[in-house]
C-alpha positions in Angstrom: -97.1 -64.8 -100.3 -96.7 -61.8 -98.0 -93.8 -63.6 -96.2 -92.1 -64.2 -99.6 -92.5 -60.5 -100.6 -91.2 -59.3 -97.2 -88.2 -61.7 -97.4 -87.5 -60.7 -101.0 -87.7 -57.0 -100.1 -85.4 -57.5 -97.1 -82.9 -59.4 -99.2 -82.9 -56.8 -101.9 -82.5 -54.0 -99.4 -79.6 -55.8 -97.6 -77.9 -56.5 -101.0 -78.3 -52.9 -102.1 -77.0 -51.6 -98.8 -74.0 -54.0 -99.0 -73.4 -53.1 -102.6 -73.5 -49.4 -101.8 -71.2 -49.8 -98.9 -68.7 -51.8 -101.0 -68.9 -49.2 -103.8 -68.4 -46.3 -101.3 -65.3 -48.1 -99.9 -63.8 -48.5 -103.4 -65.2 -45.4 -105.0 -61.8 -43.9 -105.2 -60.3 -46.8 -107.1 -61.2 -49.3 -109.8 -59.1 -52.1 -111.5 -60.4 -53.8 -114.7 -58.7 -56.4 -117.0 -57.4 -55.3 -120.4 -56.8 -58.8 -121.8 -54.8 -61.8 -120.5 -51.7 -59.8 -119.3 -52.6 -56.1 -118.7 -54.9 -54.3 -116.3 -56.1 -50.8 -116.1 -56.6 -49.0 -112.7 -58.2 -45.6 -112.3 -57.8 -43.7 -109.0 -59.3 -40.5 -107.7 -58.0 -38.9 -104.5 -56.9 -35.6 -103.0 -53.4 -34.5 -102.1 -53.0 -32.2 -99.1 -49.7 -30.1 -99.0 -49.3 -27.9 -96.0 -46.3 -25.6 -95.7 -47.7 -23.2 -93.1 -48.7 -23.7 -89.5 -47.5 -25.8 -86.6 -47.7 -29.2 -88.3 -46.5 -28.7 -91.9 -46.4 -31.7 -94.2 -43.8 -30.0 -96.5 -40.6 -28.3 -95.3 -38.1 -26.1 -96.9 -34.7 -28.0 -97.2 -32.8 -25.6 -99.5 -33.0 -22.2 -101.2 -31.0 -20.2 -103.8 -28.4 -17.9 -102.2 -29.5 -15.0 -104.4 -33.2 -15.8 -104.8 -35.6 -12.9 -105.6 -38.8 -12.4 -103.7 -37.5 -14.7 -100.9 -40.6 -14.2 -98.8 -42.9 -15.9 -101.3 -43.3 -19.6 -100.3 -42.9 -20.9 -103.8 -40.2 -18.4 -105.0 -37.8 -19.6 -107.7 -35.0 -21.8 -106.3 -36.7 -23.1 -103.2 -36.7 -26.9 -102.6 -39.1 -28.8 -100.3 -39.3 -32.3 -98.9 -42.9 -33.5 -98.3 -44.9 -36.3 -96.7 -48.5 -35.5 -97.6 -51.7 -37.4 -96.9 -53.9 -38.7 -99.8 -57.6 -38.8 -99.0 -60.8 -39.8 -100.7 -62.2 -36.3 -100.5 -61.0 -32.7 -100.4 -61.7 -32.5 -96.6 -58.4 -33.2 -94.8 -60.4 -35.4 -92.4 -61.8 -37.6 -95.1 -60.7 -41.3 -95.4 -56.9 -41.7 -95.8 -56.0 -43.9 -98.8 -52.2 -43.3 -98.9 -49.3 -40.8 -98.7 -47.4 -38.7 -101.2 -43.7 -38.5 -100.5 -40.8 -36.9 -102.3 -39.6 -33.4 -103.1 -40.4 -30.5 -105.2 -38.6 -27.3 -106.2 -39.7 -24.1 -107.7 -38.1 -24.2 -111.2 -39.9 -21.4 -113.1 -39.1 -17.7 -113.5 -42.2 -16.8 -115.5 -44.9 -19.0 -113.9 -45.5 -20.9 -110.7 -44.0 -24.2 -111.6 -42.5 -27.1 -109.7 -40.1 -29.9 -110.6 -41.5 -32.9 -108.8 -40.1 -36.3 -107.8 -42.7 -38.1 -105.9 -44.2 -41.5 -105.0 -47.9 -42.1 -104.2 -48.0 -45.0 -101.8 -51.5 -46.5 -101.1 -52.7 -48.2 -97.9 -56.3 -49.1 -98.8 -57.8 -52.5 -99.9 -55.9 -54.4 -102.6 -53.7 -51.4 -103.3 -52.2 -51.5 -99.8 -48.4 -51.3 -100.1 -48.5 -50.5 -103.9 -47.1 -47.2 -105.2 -46.7 -45.2 -108.4 -43.8 -42.8 -109.2 -44.0 -39.4 -111.0 -41.1 -37.2 -112.2 -42.2 -34.0 -114.0 -42.3 -30.3 -114.3 -45.7 -29.3 -113.0 -47.0 -25.7 -113.9 -49.4 -25.6 -111.0 -51.5 -22.7 -112.1 -52.3 -24.2 -115.5 -55.8 -25.7 -115.4 -55.3 -28.6 -117.8 -52.1 -30.5 -117.3 -50.9 -34.2 -117.2 -48.2 -35.8 -115.2 -46.5 -39.0 -116.4 -46.3 -42.1 -114.3 -42.8 -43.5 -114.8 -43.1 -46.6 -112.7 -44.6 -48.4 -109.7 -44.3 -51.1 -107.1 -46.6 -53.9 -105.8 -49.8 -54.2 -107.8 -48.4 -51.4 -110.0 -45.1 -53.0 -110.8 -43.9 -51.9 -114.3 -46.7 -49.3 -114.4 -47.1 -46.6 -117.0 -49.9 -44.0 -117.3 -50.7 -40.4 -116.4 -52.1 -38.3 -113.6 -54.4 -35.3 -114.2 -54.2 -32.9 -111.2 -56.9 -30.4 -110.6 -56.1 -27.7 -108.1 -58.9 -27.6 -105.6 -57.3 -25.0 -103.3 -54.1 -23.0 -103.6 -53.1 -20.2 -101.2 -50.2 -18.3 -102.8 -49.4 -16.5 -99.6 -48.8 -19.7 -97.5 -48.1 -22.2 -100.3 -50.7 -24.6 -98.9 -52.6 -26.6 -101.5 -55.3 -29.3 -101.9 -55.1 -31.0 -105.3 -57.5 -33.6 -106.7 -55.9 -36.3 -108.8 -57.5 -38.5 -111.5 -54.9 -41.2 -112.3 -55.0 -43.8 -115.0 -52.5 -46.7 -114.7 -51.7 -49.5 -117.1 -49.9 -52.4 -115.4 -49.4 -56.2 -115.6 -51.6 -58.6 -113.8 -50.0 -59.7 -110.6 -49.9 -63.4 -111.6 -48.1 -62.5 -114.8 -44.8 -61.5 -113.4 -44.5 -63.6 -110.3 
């Protein structure tokens, strides 16, 4: 009896540890079925955009010839190209789950707003090699905003959905930012379109 209880306790502890490790590995992403054809995936990750310092992930590629307040990193008329890490947590050293690549430009005179064309490409688990695309005006100082997902590749082929960014850190002097993203994607099951 004591052996059976010890064995059962060990098995339950091992199962809970494995389940917790598996959950921690996929805590940033979850895909569930929505019927025979569609699936819904939710993702949570952080985007790290660094303009300043010795190793920027975003670089200025163009600026307006007559731009005002030219010293401000996000002044109207500036255009940047970026290749930013996507991580599980807000710490830049947390687990890398993908990259954000594209460009953004400051398109607003009355607010800090960016026109953004970007792809989030993932490298973790079943999402490895899959991407989503976003094209939008993003008023980055507005607390509640949504960005439309206009397409995707791989697991997210023919995707639609939305991303809700939440600015975790924004330094208006340098332009550096860390932004949390909660993303909801509707897409077809992979078997459906192969």
